[in-house]
C-alpha positions in Angstrom: -2.4 -8.9 -11.4 0.6 -8.5 -13.6 3.7 -6.5 -12.6 3.3 -3.0 -14.1 6.6 -2.5 -16.1 6.8 1.2 -15.3 7.3 0.2 -11.6 10.5 -1.8 -12.4 12.7 1.1 -11.4 11.1 1.5 -7.9 13.4 0.2 -5.2 11.6 -2.7 -3.5 8.8 -3.1 -6.1 10.1 -6.5 -7.3 10.4 -7.7 -3.7 6.7 -6.9 -3.2 5.9 -8.8 -6.4 8.0 -11.7 -5.3 6.4 -11.8 -1.8 3.0 -12.6 -3.4 4.2 -14.1 -6.7 2.2 -11.3 -8.5 1.6 -7.6 -8.1 -1.1 -7.1 -5.4 -4.2 -5.0 -5.8 -4.3 -4.1 -2.1 -8.1 -4.8 -2.1 -9.4 -4.4 1.5 -5.9 -3.5 2.7 -5.7 -1.2 5.7 -3.7 2.0 5.9 -2.1 1.9 9.4 0.2 4.8 9.2 0.5 8.0 7.3 3.5 10.3 8.2 3.9 13.4 6.1 7.2 15.3 6.4 7.8 18.6 4.6 11.6 18.4 4.7 12.4 14.6 4.7 10.8 11.4 3.5 7.1 10.7 4.1 5.7 7.2 4.8 2.5 5.4 4.1 2.2 2.0 5.7 -0.4 -0.5 4.5 -1.3 -3.9 5.9 -2.2 -6.3 3.2 -2.4 -10.1 2.6 -3.5 -12.8 0.2 -7.0 -14.2 0.6 -7.0 -17.9 -0.1 -9.9 -20.1 -1.3 -9.8 -21.9 2.1 -12.5 -21.2 4.7 -11.8 -21.6 8.5 -14.1 -23.1 11.1 -16.0 -19.8 11.5 -16.7 -19.5 7.8 -14.1 -16.8 7.1 -11.6 -16.9 4.2 -8.1 -17.8 5.4 -5.7 -15.0 4.9 -2.0 -15.7 4.2 1.2 -13.8 3.4 0.5 -10.9 5.8 2.8 -8.0 5.2 3.1 -4.4 6.0 4.1 -2.5 2.9 5.8 0.9 3.6 5.8 3.3 0.8 8.6 5.8 1.4 8.0 9.0 -0.6 10.7 11.6 -1.2 9.5 15.2 -1.7 5.7 15.1 -1.7 4.7 17.6 -4.4 1.0 17.0 -4.4 -1.6 15.8 -1.9 -5.3 15.2 -2.0 -6.6 13.1 0.8 -9.9 12.8 2.7 -11.7 10.6 5.1 -8.9 9.6 7.5 -10.4 8.0 10.6 -10.0 5.1 13.1 -10.0 2.5 10.4 -8.8 3.1 6.8 -9.6 0.3 4.4 -8.9 0.9 0.7 -10.6 -0.7 -2.2 -7.3 -0.8 -4.0 -3.9 1.0 -4.3 -2.2 2.0 -7.5 1.2 3.6 -8.3 1.7 5.3 -11.6 4.5 7.3 -13.2 3.7 11.0 -13.7 5.8 14.0 -15.0 6.8 15.0 -11.4 7.7 11.4 -10.3 5.0 9.0 -9.0 1.4 9.2 -8.0 0.1 6.8 -5.3 -3.7 6.5 -5.4 -5.8 5.1 -2.5 -9.1 4.0 -3.9 -12.1 4.9 -1.7 -13.7 2.2 0.5 -13.9 3.2 4.2 -11.7 5.9 5.6 -8.8 7.6 3.8 -8.8 7.9 0.0 -7.1 10.2 -2.5 -3.7 10.7 -4.1 -0.1 11.5 -3.1 2.4 12.7 -5.7 6.1 12.4 -4.9 9.3 13.0 -6.8 10.5 9.4 -5.9 9.2 6.4 -4.1 10.6 3.2 -2.6 9.0 0.2 -1.0 9.9 -1.7 2.2 8.3 -4.9 3.4 7.7 -5.9 7.0 6.5 -9.5 7.0 3.6 -10.4 9.3 0.7 -8.6 10.8 1.1 -5.2 12.4 1.3 -5.3 16.2 -2.2 -3.8 16.8 -3.8 -6.3 14.3 -2.4 -9.4 16.1 
């Protein structure tokens, strides 16, 4: 997927693109943390990876470039979420520019889905698998 030009001003967005060599779709990624804070930054952490064309001895696709992507959102101004449970797999994740800042959309697959609107957003990368997924 090509790097969306409107995301060029988001701190950390180019680092995410460089990690994969392209902008990820977050297909089958898992939301591992959602922390909402009414007076400080809120955080959404998503574990994602690159699915290769290689197949392992069990017949599963080999996953590479594991990373936890933290979306740090300042001043959440709108929220519409549903389905949060013990596992939260998204079909995809998108960020778009809106009048009040940015909208982060979690596409429905299994578990949490919906939108978060924030006045500003930045991205941090934590290479590797999350501890509980090891």
